[in-house]
C-alpha positions as CSV (number, residue, x, y, z in Angstrom):
1,M,24.3,7.6,-5.4
2,M,23.0,9.4,-8.5
3,W,21.0,6.8,-10.4
4,K,20.7,7.0,-14.2
5,V,17.3,5.3,-13.7
6,P,15.9,5.5,-10.1
7,L,13.4,3.1,-8.8
8,F,10.7,5.8,-8.5
9,D,10.3,9.5,-8.9
10,T,7.6,12.0,-7.7
11,A,5.3,13.7,-10.2
12,F,5.7,17.1,-8.7
13,D,5.7,20.5,-10.4
14,E,5.1,24.1,-9.4
15,K,1.4,23.4,-8.6
16,E,2.4,21.4,-5.5
17,V,4.8,24.2,-4.5
18,E,2.2,26.9,-4.9
19,A,-0.4,24.9,-3.0
20,A,2.0,24.4,0.0
21,Q,3.0,28.1,-0.1
22,Q,-0.6,29.2,0.0
23,V,-1.2,27.3,3.2
24,I,2.0,28.7,4.7
25,R,0.9,32.2,3.8
26,S,-2.5,31.6,5.4
27,G,-1.1,31.1,8.8
28,W,-3.2,28.0,9.6
29,L,-1.1,24.8,9.4
30,T,-2.8,22.1,11.4
31,M,-5.9,20.1,10.3
32,G,-8.6,22.4,9.0
33,D,-10.5,23.4,5.8
34,I,-7.9,22.2,3.3
35,T,-7.8,18.8,4.9
36,A,-11.6,18.6,4.9
37,K,-11.6,19.5,1.2
38,F,-9.0,16.8,0.5
39,E,-11.1,14.3,2.3
40,K,-14.3,15.3,0.3
41,L,-12.5,15.0,-3.0
42,Y,-10.9,11.7,-2.2
43,A,-14.3,10.3,-1.0
44,E,-15.9,11.4,-4.3
45,F,-13.1,9.9,-6.3
46,L,-13.5,6.5,-4.7
47,G,-17.3,6.7,-4.5
48,V,-17.3,6.1,-0.7
49,K,-19.2,7.9,2.1
50,H,-16.2,8.8,4.3
51,A,-12.5,9.5,3.7
52,I,-10.5,10.4,6.7
53,A,-7.0,11.9,6.4
54,V,-4.3,10.6,8.8
55,S,-0.6,11.1,9.3
56,S,0.6,7.9,7.6
57,G,-0.5,4.6,6.0
58,T,0.7,2.9,9.2
59,A,-1.5,5.1,11.3
60,A,-4.4,4.2,9.0
61,L,-3.8,0.5,9.5
62,H,-3.4,0.9,13.3
63,L,-6.7,2.9,13.6
64,A,-8.4,0.3,11.3
65,N,-7.6,-2.5,13.7
66,L,-8.5,-0.5,16.8
67,S,-11.7,0.8,15.4
68,L,-12.8,-2.7,14.5
69,G,-12.2,-3.8,18.1
70,I,-9.1,-5.9,17.5
71,T,-7.6,-6.5,21.0
72,N,-5.7,-9.0,23.1
73,G,-6.2,-12.6,21.9
74,D,-7.7,-11.6,18.6
75,E,-6.2,-13.0,15.4
76,V,-6.0,-11.1,12.1
77,I,-5.1,-13.1,8.9
78,C,-2.8,-11.2,6.6
79,P,0.0,-11.8,4.0
80,A,3.7,-12.0,4.9
81,L,4.7,-10.7,1.4
82,T,4.2,-7.1,2.2
83,F,5.6,-4.2,4.1
84,V,6.0,-4.9,7.8
85,A,3.5,-2.1,8.8
86,C,0.7,-4.5,7.9
87,A,1.6,-6.9,10.7
88,N,3.0,-4.3,13.1
89,S,-0.3,-2.5,13.1
90,I,-2.1,-5.6,14.2
91,I,0.3,-6.1,17.1
92,C,0.1,-2.4,18.1
93,A,-3.7,-2.9,18.5
94,G,-3.1,-5.9,20.7
95,G,-3.9,-8.6,18.1
96,T,-1.9,-11.5,16.6
97,P,-1.0,-11.6,12.9
98,V,-1.7,-15.0,11.3
99,F,0.2,-15.2,8.1
100,A,-1.4,-16.8,5.0
101,D,0.5,-17.8,1.9
102,I,0.1,-16.0,-1.5
103,T,-2.0,-17.4,-4.3
104,S,0.7,-18.5,-6.8
105,H,3.9,-17.7,-8.6
106,D,1.7,-15.6,-11.0
107,D,-0.4,-13.9,-8.4
108,F,1.4,-12.5,-5.3
109,N,-1.8,-11.6,-3.5
110,I,-3.0,-13.4,-0.4
111,S,-4.5,-16.8,-1.1
112,P,-8.2,-17.2,-0.3
113,D,-7.8,-20.9,0.1
114,D,-5.0,-20.4,2.7
115,I,-7.1,-17.7,4.5
116,E,-9.8,-20.2,5.1
117,K,-7.4,-22.8,6.4
118,K,-6.0,-20.3,8.9
119,I,-9.3,-19.3,10.5
120,T,-9.8,-20.2,14.2
121,E,-12.3,-19.3,16.8
122,R,-10.1,-16.3,17.7
123,T,-10.0,-14.9,14.1
124,K,-11.7,-11.5,14.0
125,A,-10.6,-10.0,10.6
126,I,-8.8,-10.4,7.3
127,E,-6.3,-7.8,6.3
128,V,-5.6,-8.0,2.5
129,V,-3.0,-6.1,0.5
130,H,-3.5,-5.4,-3.2
131,Y,0.1,-6.2,-4.2
132,A,1.6,-3.9,-6.8
133,G,-1.8,-2.4,-7.3
134,F,-3.4,-5.6,-8.6
135,P,-6.7,-6.2,-6.7
136,C,-7.0,-9.3,-4.6
137,N,-9.8,-11.9,-5.4
138,M,-12.3,-9.9,-3.3
139,D,-15.3,-12.1,-4.3
140,R,-13.6,-15.0,-2.6
141,V,-12.4,-13.0,0.3
142,R,-15.8,-11.5,1.0
143,K,-17.5,-14.9,0.8
144,I,-15.1,-16.2,3.5
145,A,-15.5,-13.1,5.6
146,D,-19.3,-13.4,5.4
147,K,-19.3,-17.1,6.2
148,Y,-17.2,-16.7,9.3
149,K,-18.5,-13.2,10.3
150,L,-15.1,-11.5,9.9
151,S,-14.2,-7.9,9.1
152,I,-12.1,-7.0,6.1
153,I,-9.3,-4.4,6.2
154,E,-8.0,-3.3,2.8
155,D,-4.3,-2.3,2.7
156,C,-4.5,-0.1,-0.4
157,A,-1.0,1.4,-0.1
158,H,-0.3,0.2,-3.7
159,A,-3.8,0.6,-5.0
160,H,-4.7,4.3,-5.5
161,G,-7.3,4.2,-8.3
162,A,-7.3,0.4,-8.7
163,E,-10.6,-1.3,-9.4
164,Y,-12.3,-4.6,-8.8
165,S,-15.7,-5.5,-10.4
166,G,-16.4,-1.8,-11.1
167,R,-15.6,-0.6,-7.6
168,K,-12.5,1.2,-6.4
169,C,-10.1,-0.6,-4.0
170,G,-10.7,0.9,-0.6
171,T,-14.5,0.4,-0.9
172,L,-14.5,-3.4,-0.8
173,G,-14.2,-4.1,2.9
174,Q,-15.2,-2.5,6.2
175,V,-12.3,0.0,5.9
176,G,-9.6,0.9,3.4
177,C,-6.2,2.2,4.3
178,F,-4.1,4.3,1.9
179,S,-0.5,5.5,2.1
180,F,0.8,8.8,0.6
181,F,4.5,8.0,1.1
182,P,6.8,9.5,-1.6
183,N,7.1,6.3,-3.6
184,K,3.3,5.8,-3.9
185,N,1.1,6.6,-7.0
186,M,0.2,9.9,-5.3
187,T,2.1,11.4,-2.3
188,T,1.8,14.1,0.4
189,A,5.4,13.3,1.5
190,E,4.0,11.5,4.6
191,G,0.3,10.8,5.1
192,G,-2.5,8.4,4.7
193,M,-6.3,8.1,4.1
194,M,-8.9,5.8,5.6
195,T,-12.2,5.1,3.7
196,T,-15.4,3.5,4.9
197,N,-19.1,3.5,4.2
198,D,-19.9,2.8,7.9
199,D,-21.0,6.0,9.6
200,E,-20.4,4.7,13.1
201,L,-16.9,3.5,12.2
202,A,-16.1,6.8,10.5
203,N,-17.1,8.8,13.6
204,K,-14.9,6.5,15.8
205,I,-11.9,6.9,13.5
206,R,-12.3,10.7,13.5
207,L,-12.2,10.7,17.3
208,M,-9.3,8.3,17.6
209,R,-7.1,10.2,15.1
210,S,-7.2,13.3,17.3
211,H,-6.7,12.1,20.9
212,G,-10.3,11.0,21.3
213,M,-11.4,14.6,21.7
214,T,-14.9,15.8,21.0
215,S,-13.7,19.0,19.4
216,V,-10.6,19.9,17.4
217,T,-8.4,23.0,17.3
218,M,-10.2,24.5,14.3
219,D,-13.6,24.2,16.2
220,R,-12.1,26.2,19.1
221,H,-10.4,28.7,16.8
222,R,-13.8,29.5,15.2
223,G,-15.5,29.8,18.6
224,H,-17.6,26.8,18.1
225,A,-16.3,25.2,21.3
226,F,-14.5,26.4,24.4
227,S,-13.5,23.0,25.8
228,Y,-13.7,19.3,25.0
229,D,-14.2,15.9,26.4
230,V,-12.2,12.8,25.7
231,V,-14.5,9.9,24.8
232,E,-12.2,7.4,23.1
233,Q,-8.6,6.1,23.2
234,G,-6.8,8.5,20.9
235,F,-3.6,9.5,19.1
236,N,-2.1,12.4,17.3
237,Y,-2.7,10.9,13.8
238,R,-3.9,14.1,12.1
239,M,-2.9,15.2,8.7
240,D,-1.8,18.9,8.4
241,E,-2.9,21.5,5.9
242,I,0.4,21.6,3.9
243,R,0.2,17.9,3.2
244,S,-3.5,18.1,2.4
245,S,-2.9,20.9,-0.1
246,I,-0.3,18.8,-1.9
247,G,-2.7,15.8,-1.8
248,I,-5.4,17.8,-3.6
249,V,-3.0,18.6,-6.5
250,Q,-1.7,15.0,-6.6
251,L,-5.2,13.6,-6.7
252,K,-6.0,15.6,-9.9
253,K,-2.9,14.0,-11.5
254,L,-3.6,10.4,-10.3
255,Q,-5.6,9.0,-13.2
256,E,-3.3,10.3,-15.9
257,C,-0.2,9.1,-13.9
258,N,-1.8,5.6,-13.6
259,R,-2.5,5.6,-17.3
260,K,1.2,6.3,-18.0
261,R,2.2,3.6,-15.5
262,G,-0.1,1.1,-17.3
263,R,1.5,2.0,-20.6
264,L,5.0,1.5,-19.2
265,T,4.0,-1.8,-17.7
266,Q,2.8,-3.0,-21.1
267,I,6.1,-2.0,-22.7
268,Y,8.1,-3.8,-20.0
269,S,6.0,-6.9,-20.4
270,E,6.4,-7.0,-24.2
271,R,10.2,-6.5,-24.1
272,L,10.9,-8.9,-21.3
273,S,8.5,-11.7,-22.3
274,D,11.1,-13.6,-24.3
275,I,13.9,-13.5,-21.8
276,Q,14.7,-16.9,-20.4
277,G,15.2,-16.6,-16.6
278,V,12.6,-13.8,-16.1
279,S,8.9,-14.4,-15.6
280,I,6.2,-11.7,-15.3
281,P,3.4,-12.1,-12.7
282,F,-0.2,-10.8,-13.0
283,R,-0.2,-11.2,-16.8
284,N,-3.9,-12.4,-16.8
285,H,-5.1,-10.7,-13.7
286,V,-8.7,-9.7,-13.2
287,G,-9.5,-6.0,-12.3
288,I,-7.9,-2.7,-13.1
289,S,-4.4,-2.2,-11.6
290,S,-2.9,1.0,-10.5
291,H,0.5,-0.4,-11.6
292,H,2.3,0.8,-8.5
293,I,5.4,-1.3,-9.0
294,Y,6.8,-3.6,-11.7
295,P,7.8,-6.9,-10.1
296,V,9.5,-9.7,-12.0
297,L,10.4,-13.2,-10.8
298,L,13.9,-14.6,-11.6
299,G,14.5,-18.2,-12.4
300,S,15.6,-20.4,-9.6
301,N,19.0,-20.7,-11.2
302,I,19.6,-17.0,-11.3
303,N,21.7,-15.2,-8.6
304,R,19.5,-12.3,-7.6
305,E,22.3,-10.3,-5.8
306,K,24.5,-10.5,-8.9
307,F,21.6,-9.5,-11.2
308,M,20.7,-6.5,-9.1
309,G,24.4,-5.6,-8.7
310,Y,24.9,-5.7,-12.5
311,L,22.0,-3.3,-13.0
312,K,23.4,-1.1,-10.2
313,E,26.7,-0.9,-12.2
314,K,24.6,0.3,-15.1
315,G,23.0,3.0,-13.0
316,I,19.6,1.2,-12.6
317,Q,18.1,1.1,-9.2
318,T,16.1,-2.0,-8.2
319,S,14.5,-3.3,-5.0
320,I,12.8,-6.3,-3.4
321,H,9.1,-6.4,-2.6
322,Y,9.3,-7.9,0.0
323,P,11.5,-9.7,2.5
324,P,8.7,-11.9,4.2
325,I,7.6,-10.5,7.5
326,H,7.7,-13.8,9.4
327,K,11.5,-14.1,8.6
328,F,12.4,-10.8,10.3
329,A,14.4,-11.3,13.5
330,Y,11.8,-9.6,15.7
331,Y,9.1,-12.0,14.4
332,R,11.3,-15.1,14.5
333,Q,13.0,-14.5,17.8
334,R,10.7,-12.5,20.0
335,L,7.2,-13.4,18.6
336,N,7.9,-17.1,17.9
337,Y,7.2,-17.2,14.2
338,A,10.3,-19.2,13.5
339,D,8.5,-22.5,12.7
340,I,6.0,-21.0,10.2
341,C,6.4,-22.2,6.6
342,L,4.8,-20.3,3.7
343,N,6.1,-22.2,0.7
344,I,5.1,-19.9,-2.2
345,T,5.7,-16.7,-0.3
346,E,9.2,-17.8,0.7
347,D,10.1,-18.9,-2.8
348,V,8.8,-15.7,-4.5
349,A,10.4,-13.5,-1.8
350,G,13.7,-15.1,-2.6
351,R,13.5,-14.5,-6.4
352,E,11.4,-11.3,-6.9
353,V,13.0,-8.1,-8.2
354,T,11.3,-4.8,-8.6
355,L,12.3,-2.7,-11.7
356,P,12.0,1.1,-12.0
357,L,8.5,2.4,-12.7
358,Y,7.3,6.0,-12.5
359,P,5.1,8.2,-14.8
360,S,7.9,10.4,-16.2
361,M,9.8,7.4,-17.6
362,N,10.1,7.6,-21.4
363,D,10.5,5.0,-24.0
364,E,14.3,5.5,-24.2
365,T,14.7,5.0,-20.5
366,I,12.6,1.8,-20.4
367,Q,14.4,0.5,-23.4
368,Y,17.7,1.1,-21.7
369,V,16.6,-1.0,-18.6
370,C,15.3,-3.8,-20.9
371,D,18.6,-3.7,-22.9
372,M,20.7,-4.1,-19.8
373,I,18.6,-7.0,-18.6
374,T,18.9,-8.7,-22.0
375,E,22.6,-8.1,-21.9
376,Y,23.0,-9.7,-18.5
377,F,21.3,-12.9,-19.6
378,R,23.2,-13.0,-22.9
379,K,26.4,-13.2,-20.8
380,G,25.0,-16.3,-19.2
381,V,25.6,-15.2,-15.7
382,K,24.0,-17.9,-13.5
383,K,23.6,-18.7,-9.8
384,Q,26.7,-19.8,-8.0
C-alpha cells in the first residue's frame, strides 16, 4: 500500500549511497577498518570506552546476556511492553525472563517498584528498555541493582542520543545494546552496537561476535596472523563494511534528526492535547528523549481497530507498540506464562497507538494527521 503518511521514513541521501559504493569499489566487504572507524566514532559520541558493532540489535542483546554469564536457571527481569527480542535473547542465553509491569499510564518504562518485587535468589540481571526514547528511572534501577548485586543491560533500540542525568543512554549499566533497523533514529539497514566501559567484558564480546576466534579475517589478510585459536563460545555476529559505512554517515545526522523529531513531538502534543479520548504519555518525563516514536493512549471507550482503520482510509499508517510479550502463544503455551498478570502493561497494550514520526515530516503533514484524528472524534465513533 502507498501511504500518504507512512509510519516512518529513512533519512537517506546520496551520502549513504556514495559511502556504500566506496566500500564496494574497495573490494573489502567484511568487518575491517570502516567498522573500526564506526565503532570509534560511536564510542566518542556516547562518551564510552568501548563500542562494538554487531549484526543486529537482537545479536547485541544475546551477546549481552551471554557475556554477563546468564545461563540455565538464571532469571533476568525485563518489561513485557517491548519488542520480543528483549525476552527471546534471555531465553537464547539459557536464562528465564521475569516480566515486570510498567510504571504508569503516563510512563511506559519498566517500574522500579515492580522490579524489586520480582527479585529472587535466582535473579542475575535487570534488562531495561528506554521506551520511545524516554530514559528509564536509572537512579532507582541502579540502586536496586547495587543493593542486590545485579547487572544492568540497557536495551537502547529506541534511545540513540537520549540522555539521563547528563549521560547518554547506553552508558548507564554494564552494557548497552542498540539497533540500527530501518525504523530506528539511525540505520544501517540491519545491524547493532554494544557499548560498555568494562574492558574485560568488551574483550569477551569481541571474541564472541566472531566465533570466539583469537584473530579475524582482516588480521590474516594483513599478515598479522596465520592461524587462530577458539577460546570462547562464539557466533557470526559481525557487522560488514557496507553497513558500517552507512552508519558513519547516519551518525553525523543523528543529532539534527533527533532535534527535528523533538520539534514534531511538541507539535503533536500541542495539537492533540485538547482531544477527549486521547492522552499523551511522557509529558513531564525526566531526561532528554530521542523521540523515537510518538505513542498515544486511547480512552477505554474507544475502539482501537476502528480508529486505526479510519486513519488507514485517510492514508495514515499507524502501529501498536507493543503487543505484550507474555501474551504471545509461544510464551503462554510453551513457556507457561499464561497465568502472569501485569495490570498496567496489559491495559496500555490494549489502548496504545503509535502515530507517524520521522525527521522529514513537515508542518503540513503533521497537521493533516492531527486533523484526521480530530475529525474521527468529532464524528463520535465509540467502542462497540
